[in-house]
C-alpha positions as CSV (number, residue, x, y, z in Angstrom):
1,M,8.4,10.9,2.2
2,K,4.8,9.9,2.9
3,H,2.9,8.6,-0.1
4,P,-0.9,8.2,0.3
5,L,-2.4,5.4,-1.8
6,T,-5.9,4.3,-2.5
7,V,-6.1,0.6,-2.3
8,T,-9.4,-1.1,-3.0
9,G,-10.6,-4.6,-2.2
10,M,-9.2,-4.8,1.3
11,T,-12.0,-6.4,3.3
12,C,-10.2,-8.0,6.3
13,G,-7.1,-8.3,8.4
14,H,-5.6,-10.8,6.0
15,C,-5.9,-8.3,3.2
16,E,-4.1,-5.7,5.3
17,K,-1.3,-8.2,6.1
18,S,-1.0,-9.0,2.4
19,V,-0.6,-5.4,1.4
20,T,1.8,-4.8,4.3
21,R,4.0,-7.8,3.3
22,T,4.1,-6.6,-0.3
23,V,5.2,-3.1,0.8
24,L,7.9,-4.5,3.2
25,R,9.3,-6.9,0.6
26,W,9.6,-4.0,-1.8
27,D,11.2,-1.7,0.9
28,P,12.0,-3.3,4.2
29,Q,12.6,0.2,5.7
30,A,9.2,1.5,4.7
31,Q,6.6,2.5,7.3
32,V,3.0,1.4,6.5
33,H,-0.2,2.7,7.9
34,I,-3.5,1.2,6.7
35,D,-7.0,2.6,7.0
36,R,-9.1,-0.2,5.5
37,A,-12.4,1.7,6.1
38,H,-11.3,4.5,3.8
39,N,-9.3,2.3,1.3
40,R,-6.2,4.2,2.3
41,V,-2.6,3.0,2.7
42,D,0.1,5.5,3.7
43,V,3.6,4.4,2.8
44,D,6.6,6.3,4.2
45,T,9.6,5.6,2.0
46,D,12.3,7.5,0.1
47,K,11.9,5.2,-3.0
48,D,9.9,5.9,-6.1
49,I,6.6,4.2,-5.5
50,T,5.6,3.6,-9.1
51,P,6.7,-0.1,-9.0
52,L,4.9,-0.5,-5.7
53,L,1.5,0.3,-7.3
54,A,1.9,-2.6,-9.7
55,L,3.1,-4.9,-7.0
56,I,0.1,-4.3,-4.8
57,A,-2.3,-4.6,-7.8
58,T,-0.7,-8.0,-8.6
59,E,-1.8,-9.2,-5.2
60,G,-5.4,-8.4,-6.2
61,Y,-5.8,-4.9,-4.8
62,P,-6.2,-2.1,-7.4
63,T,-4.0,0.7,-6.3
64,T,-3.6,4.4,-7.3
65,Q,-1.8,7.4,-5.8
66,A,-4.2,9.3,-3.6
67,T,-4.3,13.0,-3.0
68,A,-2.8,14.1,0.4
């Protein structure tokens, strides 16, 4: 299932890698697509993403579920 997230504070490629690493540590099977210009991260996973929101925020990127 695809989950669109709004992730603010990503300003460079390093930020994208940090968010991607966080997602893949949480679910190694997840697919991640980042659109930094629109503060959007799409995570394709079968898991409940509630814990993921907190994990990404802990890395310094405030995160909320976006509307599709």
